[in-house]
C-alpha positions in Angstrom: 0.0 0.0 0.0 1.4 3.3 -1.0 0.3 6.6 0.6 0.6 10.0 -1.0 2.6 12.5 1.1 1.8 16.2 0.9 5.0 18.2 1.0 5.3 20.4 4.0 2.4 18.8 5.9 3.1 17.1 9.2 0.1 15.3 10.7 1.4 15.1 14.3 2.4 18.8 14.3 -1.0 19.8 12.9 -3.0 17.8 15.5 -0.8 19.0 18.3 -1.5 22.6 17.3 -5.2 22.0 17.1 -5.1 20.3 20.6 -3.3 23.3 22.0 -5.8 25.7 20.5 -8.7 23.7 21.9 -7.1 23.7 25.4 -6.6 27.5 25.3 -10.2 28.1 24.0 -11.8 25.9 26.7 -9.6 27.0 29.6 -11.8 28.2 32.5 -15.0 26.9 31.0 -17.5 24.9 32.9 -18.4 21.4 31.7 -21.6 22.7 30.1 -19.8 25.5 28.3 -17.2 22.9 27.0 -20.0 20.7 25.7 -21.6 23.6 23.9 -18.2 24.6 22.5 -17.5 21.1 21.1 -21.0 20.8 19.8 -20.4 24.1 17.8 -17.1 22.7 16.5 -18.8 19.5 15.3 -21.5 21.6 13.6 -18.9 23.7 11.9 -19.7 27.0 13.6 -16.3 27.2 15.2 -13.1 26.3 13.3 -9.6 26.1 14.9 -7.7 25.0 11.9 
């Protein structure tokens, strides 16, 4: 199986960056606020990429 690599794109680096952005965005939020935040992300209302 051969996979196509995109030059200059590093998957691990990309997802670490997203994880850090999510942590900063949800810092200090209550559980319900986090649930609403993640729901909005799933619906495409919030984008961190």
